[in-house]
Phi, psi and omega in degrees: 000130178259119174302139175270130183256151176282158175311323179290320178295324174299314176306314186295322188281349183084007187274340188227129174297135179283145178280142184302133183274128179232116179297135178297138176294127183284140189209133173276151183306321184253027183050038175068016182079014180238161181255140185223157178299165176299135188090358183245155182206168187211154176237153166279095184294317174210164184210151182061033172282159182285092173051053179291142185237254180280157186221159171214151186248129176285165174306332179268013174097348177303139175257125176252124187227149174260119174248150189268162170302163172243151180256146178272186185292148171064022181087359181299160174283147185251228181270134177295156174294166188211155159277119185256132161257131175240131179233137173247092193284341179256356182075021182267011178084009176225139180294134178268335184220143177233118181246118178275129188258329186187163170287148182198177173191171181085215186223006188259128180204135182197152179250129183192142166065015182084015174234163172253121183254145182212152165276148185202094182070238185265013185234162167243116185246175173214153184232143168300143181214136179235128179318126181088001173292145182240016170204163184240144176280210174284154180267143166264135170270108179288312177207152187205177182069034175289155185300151177258160171091158182066224177266105190225049175291329185046041175288157183209171171220149180243128176236114187061242176262000181260148180241116167264115188245130169283121165258093191290161177296156171286322194242173174284306187216046181045045170288155185277355176200201179305151182300129178216141183305150172054048177259121177296151177280160177287135184221113007284163184276102183284345180300328181294340180298326189227354181214179176061052177182189184249118179254149179250131178237165167282117185286346182257001186253134180259167175071018183282153171248162174320318185288346177282341185280155176249132179286114185278321178207157186225177180067032183238112197296314177198112182249070175302326186268060179268137180208181183238134165281109189291348180291327181220009174059032171265159185273145169231151175215143163249122188265140172293111179287167183286168186250174157084024181278346174279163183285163171306151004272346179295320189240204183235348188223133169285159176129329189229165182259183192284337174293318183295313182296330184287322195260351181232148000277165173298144174282104184294139165259109186260130172261115195256119174243173184297126171097353178297153183221110186261011156096347172298142358271356189290337193225155167220163177272117176273124173301322182282323181266346182055044172199164169297125180239159184292131182291146175302326182301339184244027177084019179279152183243005185091356185234311197280159189226027184306326187266003184257002175303122183084357174286151187271126177289146175292158171287335184196161173218117182279173178299156184290149179053045168274346188056073175290121178250357173203156172213137184214125177283136180269133192228001184278184182241000185281317182287155177303158188302332183298338188265351182277128185099337178267178181230150179265147175224131181263126183250130187275338183086154191256172171248332204246036165264353183309145001278010169273161188304135179283145188225178180122242168054047187198162163252128179250169178237134180238108177293127189224123183217126171058037178075007179246137191256142170275209179256142180281160174217148175300140178240308176234128180217177177067029156311310166219170184252176182316139180068023175072017180296155186298154184274201188300329184271010178081009179237157172278129174233133179228115180297131185232334179216163180220148174205145178275131175282161181297337176261019178082001177286176179238126177264141173232127184259141166241123190265004184262301177276342181077027184270146171235114182268136170244119180258120186236166173252123177248358178088154182281142185242000000 
Protein backbone atom coordinates (compact mmCIF):
# COMPACT_ATOMS: atom_id res chain seq x y z
CA UNK A 1 0.00 0.00 0.00
CA UNK A 2 1.37 3.36 -0.99
CA UNK A 3 0.65 6.21 1.36
CA UNK A 4 -0.91 9.33 -0.14
CA UNK A 5 1.11 12.46 0.49
CA UNK A 6 -0.38 15.93 0.67
CA UNK A 7 0.69 18.55 -1.84
CA UNK A 8 2.66 20.36 0.86
CA UNK A 9 4.51 17.14 1.71
CA UNK A 10 5.34 16.57 -1.94
CA UNK A 11 6.71 20.10 -2.17
CA UNK A 12 8.85 19.55 0.91
CA UNK A 13 10.11 16.28 -0.56
CA UNK A 14 11.14 18.11 -3.71
CA UNK A 15 8.84 16.01 -5.90
CA UNK A 16 6.60 18.92 -6.96
CA UNK A 17 7.79 22.45 -7.73
CA UNK A 18 6.41 25.08 -5.40
CA UNK A 19 4.28 27.76 -7.04
CA UNK A 20 5.84 31.21 -6.77
CA UNK A 21 4.47 33.18 -3.83
CA UNK A 22 3.12 36.56 -4.89
CA UNK A 23 2.09 39.16 -2.37
CA UNK A 24 -1.35 40.61 -3.12
CA UNK A 25 -1.14 44.14 -4.47
CA UNK A 26 -2.21 46.49 -1.67
CA UNK A 27 -5.19 48.72 -2.51
CA UNK A 28 -7.35 51.15 -0.57
CA UNK A 29 -11.05 50.51 -0.98
CA UNK A 30 -11.58 53.93 -2.57
CA UNK A 31 -8.29 53.91 -4.57
CA UNK A 32 -7.03 56.57 -2.15
CA UNK A 33 -9.61 58.97 -3.54
CA UNK A 34 -8.14 59.28 -7.06
CA UNK A 35 -9.24 57.98 -10.45
CA UNK A 36 -7.01 55.45 -12.26
CA UNK A 37 -7.17 53.29 -15.41
CA UNK A 38 -8.68 49.81 -15.18
CA UNK A 39 -6.37 47.34 -13.47
CA UNK A 40 -4.62 49.95 -11.29
CA UNK A 41 -5.21 50.75 -7.65
CA UNK A 42 -3.68 53.01 -5.00
CA UNK A 43 -3.00 53.37 -1.32
CA UNK A 44 -2.31 56.41 0.81
CA UNK A 45 1.31 55.49 1.51
CA UNK A 46 1.79 58.37 3.95
CA UNK A 47 -0.16 61.47 4.90
CA UNK A 48 0.20 64.93 6.40
CA UNK A 49 3.90 65.25 5.60
CA UNK A 50 5.31 68.76 5.45
CA UNK A 51 5.21 69.99 1.82
CA UNK A 52 6.79 66.92 0.14
CA UNK A 53 8.17 67.60 -3.33
CA UNK A 54 10.58 65.35 -5.26
CA UNK A 55 11.42 61.79 -4.22
CA UNK A 56 13.92 59.00 -4.82
CA UNK A 57 13.60 55.31 -3.92
CA UNK A 58 16.50 53.32 -2.45
CA UNK A 59 17.19 49.74 -3.63
CA UNK A 60 15.56 48.33 -0.46
CA UNK A 61 12.34 50.26 -1.16
CA UNK A 62 12.86 53.14 1.29
CA UNK A 63 11.35 56.36 -0.05
CA UNK A 64 13.40 59.53 0.46
CA UNK A 65 11.62 62.86 0.02
CA UNK A 66 12.58 66.51 0.24
CA UNK A 67 9.93 68.58 2.06
CA UNK A 68 9.79 72.36 2.15
CA UNK A 69 9.63 74.81 5.07
CA UNK A 70 6.35 76.23 6.33
CA UNK A 71 5.59 79.81 7.20
CA UNK A 72 4.19 80.91 10.51
CA UNK A 73 1.46 83.46 11.01
CA UNK A 74 2.13 86.99 9.85
CA UNK A 75 5.14 85.90 7.81
CA UNK A 76 7.02 84.56 10.79
CA UNK A 77 9.28 81.58 10.21
CA UNK A 78 7.59 78.21 10.65
CA UNK A 79 9.03 74.72 10.57
CA UNK A 80 12.19 74.13 8.52
CA UNK A 81 12.09 71.78 5.57
CA UNK A 82 13.32 68.21 5.91
CA UNK A 83 14.50 65.09 4.14
CA UNK A 84 12.00 62.39 5.11
CA UNK A 85 12.64 58.64 5.00
CA UNK A 86 9.51 56.49 4.61
CA UNK A 87 9.67 52.73 5.09
CA UNK A 88 7.00 50.08 4.48
CA UNK A 89 8.36 47.14 6.48
CA UNK A 90 5.37 44.82 6.13
CA UNK A 91 4.62 45.48 2.45
CA UNK A 92 1.02 46.62 2.95
CA UNK A 93 1.40 49.72 0.77
CA UNK A 94 1.64 52.11 3.72
CA UNK A 95 4.66 53.59 5.45
CA UNK A 96 5.16 52.13 8.92
CA UNK A 97 7.76 54.71 9.90
CA UNK A 98 8.54 58.30 8.90
CA UNK A 99 11.98 59.57 9.89
CA UNK A 100 13.39 63.07 9.51
CA UNK A 101 16.99 62.76 8.36
CA UNK A 102 18.16 66.36 7.85
CA UNK A 103 17.02 69.87 7.00
CA UNK A 104 16.32 70.58 3.32
CA UNK A 105 14.27 72.75 0.97
CA UNK A 106 13.58 73.15 -2.72
CA UNK A 107 12.88 70.18 -4.99
CA UNK A 108 16.24 68.51 -5.54
CA UNK A 109 17.06 65.00 -4.33
CA UNK A 110 19.11 62.14 -5.79
CA UNK A 111 20.99 58.97 -4.88
CA UNK A 112 24.30 58.66 -6.72
CA UNK A 113 27.96 57.82 -6.22
CA UNK A 114 27.37 56.49 -2.69
CA UNK A 115 25.73 59.72 -1.54
CA UNK A 116 22.31 61.22 -0.93
CA UNK A 117 22.19 64.65 -2.59
CA UNK A 118 19.65 67.34 -1.71
CA UNK A 119 18.84 70.97 -2.35
CA UNK A 120 18.97 73.05 0.81
CA UNK A 121 18.31 76.77 0.68
CA UNK A 122 20.82 78.30 -1.73
CA UNK A 123 22.98 75.16 -1.82
CA UNK A 124 23.24 71.61 -3.07
CA UNK A 125 24.60 69.29 -0.37
CA UNK A 126 25.38 65.58 -0.09
CA UNK A 127 25.54 62.99 2.68
CA UNK A 128 27.29 59.65 2.78
CA UNK A 129 24.51 57.11 2.34
CA UNK A 130 24.20 53.36 2.67
CA UNK A 131 20.99 51.59 1.71
CA UNK A 132 18.86 51.04 4.79
CA UNK A 133 20.45 53.83 6.84
CA UNK A 134 18.07 55.75 9.09
CA UNK A 135 20.45 58.57 10.00
CA UNK A 136 22.88 60.83 8.16
CA UNK A 137 26.25 62.27 9.08
CA UNK A 138 27.60 65.72 8.28
CA UNK A 139 26.82 67.30 4.92
CA UNK A 140 29.33 68.29 2.24
CA UNK A 141 28.39 71.37 0.23
CA UNK A 142 28.69 70.68 -3.49
CA UNK A 143 27.66 74.14 -4.71
CA UNK A 144 26.32 77.21 -2.97
CA UNK A 145 25.40 80.92 -3.20
CA UNK A 146 22.71 80.47 -5.84
CA UNK A 147 20.53 83.48 -6.54
CA UNK A 148 17.41 84.05 -4.46
CA UNK A 149 13.97 85.11 -5.62
CA UNK A 150 11.96 84.08 -8.63
CA UNK A 151 11.98 80.37 -9.44
CA UNK A 152 14.36 78.77 -6.98
CA UNK A 153 13.46 75.07 -6.68
CA UNK A 154 17.06 74.20 -7.70
CA UNK A 155 16.08 70.67 -8.67
CA UNK A 156 18.73 68.53 -10.34
CA UNK A 157 19.62 65.15 -11.77
CA UNK A 158 22.96 63.34 -11.69
CA UNK A 159 24.41 61.45 -14.64
CA UNK A 160 27.70 59.81 -13.75
CA UNK A 161 29.92 62.52 -12.31
CA UNK A 162 27.85 65.44 -13.63
CA UNK A 163 25.12 67.23 -11.73
CA UNK A 164 22.66 69.00 -14.05
CA UNK A 165 20.63 71.68 -12.28
CA UNK A 166 17.60 73.72 -13.24
CA UNK A 167 18.17 77.40 -12.52
CA UNK A 168 14.75 78.97 -13.00
CA UNK A 169 14.15 82.51 -14.18
CA UNK A 170 13.83 85.50 -11.89
CA UNK A 171 10.96 86.92 -13.94
CA UNK A 172 7.94 86.03 -16.03
CA UNK A 173 9.32 87.28 -19.34
CA UNK A 174 12.45 89.27 -18.47
CA UNK A 175 10.52 92.41 -17.55
CA UNK A 176 12.68 95.09 -15.86
CA UNK A 177 10.69 95.24 -12.61
CA UNK A 178 7.48 93.98 -11.01
CA UNK A 179 4.90 92.64 -13.44
CA UNK A 180 2.91 95.47 -15.00
CA UNK A 181 0.67 95.55 -18.09
CA UNK A 182 2.20 96.30 -21.47
CA UNK A 183 5.81 96.33 -20.20
CA UNK A 184 8.55 95.54 -22.76
CA UNK A 185 11.19 92.99 -21.85
CA UNK A 186 14.87 93.75 -21.28
CA UNK A 187 16.61 93.32 -24.62
CA UNK A 188 18.93 91.53 -24.65
CA UNK A 189 17.78 89.60 -21.59
CA UNK A 190 20.84 89.64 -19.31
CA UNK A 191 19.06 87.24 -16.96
CA UNK A 192 19.98 84.45 -19.40
CA UNK A 193 23.62 84.82 -18.40
CA UNK A 194 22.97 83.29 -14.97
CA UNK A 195 19.42 81.87 -14.98
CA UNK A 196 16.61 80.34 -17.08
CA UNK A 197 18.55 77.28 -18.18
CA UNK A 198 20.32 74.08 -17.19
CA UNK A 199 23.77 74.34 -15.57
CA UNK A 200 26.28 71.50 -15.17
CA UNK A 201 28.45 71.01 -12.08
CA UNK A 202 30.93 68.37 -10.96
CA UNK A 203 28.88 66.05 -8.74
CA UNK A 204 32.00 64.96 -6.84
CA UNK A 205 33.57 68.35 -6.14
CA UNK A 206 32.76 70.38 -3.04
CA UNK A 207 32.76 74.15 -2.54
CA UNK A 208 31.63 75.16 -6.01
CA UNK A 209 30.01 78.52 -6.78
CA UNK A 210 27.58 79.36 -9.58
CA UNK A 211 30.50 80.64 -11.66
CA UNK A 212 32.07 77.17 -11.52
CA UNK A 213 29.12 75.70 -13.39
CA UNK A 214 28.77 75.46 -17.15
CA UNK A 215 25.62 76.55 -18.94
CA UNK A 216 24.43 73.39 -20.68
CA UNK A 217 21.23 74.75 -22.26
CA UNK A 218 19.33 78.04 -22.16
CA UNK A 219 15.98 79.67 -22.85
CA UNK A 220 14.15 77.46 -20.33
CA UNK A 221 11.96 79.51 -18.01
CA UNK A 222 11.65 76.94 -15.22
CA UNK A 223 12.26 73.20 -15.62
CA UNK A 224 11.20 71.75 -12.27
CA UNK A 225 10.35 68.54 -14.15
CA UNK A 226 13.95 67.76 -15.14
CA UNK A 227 14.72 64.07 -15.71
CA UNK A 228 16.94 61.59 -17.56
CA UNK A 229 15.93 59.04 -20.19
CA UNK A 230 17.70 55.92 -18.88
CA UNK A 231 17.84 54.44 -22.38
CA UNK A 232 20.37 57.00 -23.67
CA UNK A 233 21.12 59.18 -20.60
CA UNK A 234 19.81 62.34 -22.31
CA UNK A 235 18.02 65.12 -20.45
CA UNK A 236 14.33 65.91 -20.70
CA UNK A 237 12.30 68.58 -18.98
CA UNK A 238 8.75 69.81 -18.92
CA UNK A 239 8.83 73.58 -18.58
CA UNK A 240 6.57 76.02 -16.77
CA UNK A 241 5.47 78.44 -19.49
CA UNK A 242 5.14 82.20 -19.11
CA UNK A 243 2.01 83.90 -17.71
CA UNK A 244 -0.13 86.89 -18.60
CA UNK A 245 -1.09 86.52 -22.26
CA UNK A 246 -4.72 87.40 -21.48
CA UNK A 247 -5.78 91.06 -21.21
CA UNK A 248 -5.71 93.01 -17.93
CA UNK A 249 -6.79 92.79 -15.17
CA UNK A 250 -6.22 89.01 -15.19
CA UNK A 251 -3.28 89.26 -17.56
CA UNK A 252 -0.70 91.67 -18.90
CA UNK A 253 -1.31 92.14 -22.61
CA UNK A 254 -4.16 93.32 -24.80
CA UNK A 255 -4.53 91.75 -28.23
CA UNK A 256 -5.91 88.34 -27.19
CA UNK A 257 -8.94 87.22 -25.21
CA UNK A 258 -9.08 85.36 -21.91
CA UNK A 259 -9.45 81.99 -23.62
CA UNK A 260 -6.19 82.57 -25.50
CA UNK A 261 -4.37 83.45 -22.30
CA UNK A 262 -5.74 80.36 -20.56
CA UNK A 263 -4.61 77.96 -23.29
CA UNK A 264 -1.29 79.62 -24.18
CA UNK A 265 1.53 78.96 -24.04
CA UNK A 266 1.55 75.18 -24.21
CA UNK A 267 3.63 73.58 -21.45
CA UNK A 268 6.72 72.47 -23.39
CA UNK A 269 8.32 69.03 -23.14
CA UNK A 270 11.94 69.69 -24.10
CA UNK A 271 14.55 67.14 -25.15
CA UNK A 272 17.71 68.91 -23.99
CA UNK A 273 21.08 68.61 -25.67
CA UNK A 274 24.22 70.63 -25.00
CA UNK A 275 23.94 74.12 -26.44
CA UNK A 276 20.18 74.07 -27.02
CA UNK A 277 18.22 77.34 -26.81
CA UNK A 278 14.45 76.96 -26.30
CA UNK A 279 13.64 80.62 -26.78
CA UNK A 280 12.56 82.12 -23.43
CA UNK A 281 11.89 85.03 -22.98
CA UNK A 282 11.73 86.00 -26.64
CA UNK A 283 9.37 83.20 -27.67
CA UNK A 284 6.58 80.98 -26.42
CA UNK A 285 4.83 77.92 -27.85
CA UNK A 286 1.54 78.94 -29.49
CA UNK A 287 -1.12 76.25 -29.19
CA UNK A 288 -3.02 78.02 -31.96
CA UNK A 289 -0.14 78.39 -34.44
CA UNK A 290 1.61 75.15 -33.37
CA UNK A 291 4.99 76.88 -33.41
CA UNK A 292 7.21 79.18 -31.39
CA UNK A 293 6.01 82.78 -31.73
CA UNK A 294 7.53 86.06 -30.61
CA UNK A 295 6.50 87.21 -27.13
CA UNK A 296 4.56 90.50 -26.85
CA UNK A 297 7.36 91.90 -24.65
CA UNK A 298 9.52 91.74 -27.81
CA UNK A 299 7.01 92.99 -30.35
CA UNK A 300 5.08 89.78 -30.98
CA UNK A 301 1.48 89.60 -32.15
CA UNK A 302 0.79 85.91 -31.54
CA UNK A 303 1.69 84.93 -35.11
CA UNK A 304 5.08 86.22 -36.18
CA UNK A 305 8.24 84.36 -35.20
CA UNK A 306 11.03 86.80 -36.01
CA UNK A 307 12.75 86.33 -32.61
CA UNK A 308 12.44 82.54 -32.73
CA UNK A 309 14.75 81.73 -35.63
CA UNK A 310 17.20 79.05 -34.54
CA UNK A 311 15.36 78.27 -31.30
CA UNK A 312 14.64 74.61 -30.59
CA UNK A 313 11.06 73.38 -30.79
CA UNK A 314 9.62 71.26 -27.99
CA UNK A 315 9.09 67.54 -28.50
CA UNK A 316 5.53 67.97 -27.24
CA UNK A 317 3.27 70.56 -25.61
CA UNK A 318 0.69 69.97 -22.90
CA UNK A 319 -2.25 72.32 -22.36
CA UNK A 320 -1.36 75.74 -21.01
CA UNK A 321 -0.75 76.48 -17.35
CA UNK A 322 -1.11 72.97 -15.95
CA UNK A 323 2.19 73.54 -14.08
CA UNK A 324 4.27 70.37 -14.61
CA UNK A 325 6.34 69.74 -11.49
CA UNK A 326 7.96 66.36 -12.17
CA UNK A 327 8.63 63.96 -15.03
CA UNK A 328 9.73 60.32 -14.79
CA UNK A 329 10.50 57.65 -17.39
CA UNK A 330 8.99 54.31 -16.41
CA UNK A 331 11.40 51.36 -16.50
CA UNK A 332 9.67 48.85 -14.23
CA UNK A 333 8.04 45.56 -15.10
CA UNK A 334 4.96 45.75 -12.88
CA UNK A 335 2.93 48.00 -15.21
CA UNK A 336 1.78 46.77 -18.65
CA UNK A 337 4.28 46.98 -21.52
CA UNK A 338 2.62 50.07 -22.99
CA UNK A 339 4.01 52.13 -20.09
CA UNK A 340 7.64 51.06 -20.48
CA UNK A 341 9.77 53.68 -22.11
CA UNK A 342 7.21 56.46 -21.84
CA UNK A 343 7.11 59.13 -19.16
CA UNK A 344 4.75 60.15 -16.41
CA UNK A 345 4.28 63.87 -15.71
CA UNK A 346 2.89 65.30 -12.45
CA UNK A 347 0.89 68.52 -12.79
CA UNK A 348 0.62 70.83 -9.81
CA UNK A 349 -2.31 72.76 -11.28
CA UNK A 350 -2.44 76.42 -12.19
CA UNK A 351 -3.48 79.77 -10.80
CA UNK A 352 -3.15 81.78 -14.02
CA UNK A 353 -5.85 80.52 -16.38
CA UNK A 354 -8.25 82.97 -14.72
CA UNK A 355 -10.90 84.10 -15.28
CA UNK A 356 -11.35 80.69 -16.96
CA UNK A 357 -11.18 77.68 -14.62
CA UNK A 358 -7.71 76.72 -13.41
CA UNK A 359 -6.82 73.15 -14.32
CA UNK A 360 -4.17 70.46 -13.97
CA UNK A 361 -4.07 68.52 -10.66
CA UNK A 362 -3.29 65.16 -12.30
CA UNK A 363 -0.62 62.75 -13.49
CA UNK A 364 -0.49 62.16 -17.24
CA UNK A 365 1.33 59.56 -19.29
CA UNK A 366 3.23 60.57 -22.44
CA UNK A 367 4.41 57.86 -24.87
CA UNK A 368 7.99 58.60 -25.95
CA UNK A 369 10.08 56.58 -28.37
CA UNK A 370 13.28 57.53 -30.19
CA UNK A 371 12.81 61.13 -29.07
CA UNK A 372 9.34 61.37 -30.57
CA UNK A 373 6.17 61.83 -28.54
CA UNK A 374 2.76 60.28 -28.94
CA UNK A 375 -0.42 61.81 -27.47
CA UNK A 376 -0.70 62.17 -23.72
CA UNK A 377 -3.51 60.69 -21.69
CA UNK A 378 -4.61 61.04 -18.10
CA UNK A 379 -3.26 58.36 -15.81
CA UNK A 380 -4.21 59.52 -12.32
CA UNK A 381 -6.72 62.31 -11.90
CA UNK A 382 -9.10 64.07 -9.54
CA UNK A 383 -6.49 64.75 -6.87
CA UNK A 384 -8.31 68.10 -6.85
CA UNK A 385 -11.00 69.44 -9.14
CA UNK A 386 -10.94 72.52 -11.37
CA UNK A 387 -9.89 75.74 -9.65
CA UNK A 388 -8.16 73.61 -7.02
CA UNK A 389 -11.43 72.57 -5.40
CA UNK A 390 -11.06 69.74 -2.86
CA UNK A 391 -10.90 66.21 -4.26
CA UNK A 392 -13.11 63.26 -3.42
CA UNK A 393 -11.81 63.09 0.15
CA UNK A 394 -12.66 66.75 0.81
CA UNK A 395 -9.04 67.93 0.78
CA UNK A 396 -6.92 69.77 -1.77
CA UNK A 397 -4.11 67.70 -3.30
CA UNK A 398 -1.58 69.01 -5.83
CA UNK A 399 0.88 66.51 -7.39
CA UNK A 400 4.47 67.68 -7.08
CA UNK A 401 6.76 64.62 -7.29
CA UNK A 402 7.09 61.17 -8.84
CA UNK A 403 9.25 58.14 -8.12
CA UNK A 404 9.34 54.53 -9.26
CA UNK A 405 9.15 51.98 -6.47
CA UNK A 406 11.59 49.11 -6.13
CA UNK A 407 8.66 46.84 -7.03
CA UNK A 408 7.75 48.85 -10.15
CA UNK A 409 4.93 50.81 -8.52
CA UNK A 410 4.55 54.59 -8.87
CA UNK A 411 4.74 57.04 -5.97
CA UNK A 412 3.08 60.46 -6.27
CA UNK A 413 3.79 63.25 -3.77
CA UNK A 414 1.29 66.03 -3.06
CA UNK A 415 2.83 69.07 -1.40
CA UNK A 416 -0.39 70.71 -0.16
CA UNK A 417 -2.09 68.03 1.95
CA UNK A 418 1.22 66.20 2.34
CA UNK A 419 -0.09 62.93 0.91
CA UNK A 420 2.12 60.28 -0.72
CA UNK A 421 0.22 57.89 -2.98
CA UNK A 422 1.43 54.46 -4.05
CA UNK A 423 -0.09 53.31 -7.35
CA UNK A 424 0.15 49.62 -8.27
CA UNK A 425 -1.07 47.38 -11.07
CA UNK A 426 -3.16 44.37 -10.08
CA UNK A 427 -4.38 43.38 -13.55
CA UNK A 428 -7.88 43.05 -14.88
CA UNK A 429 -10.21 40.67 -13.10
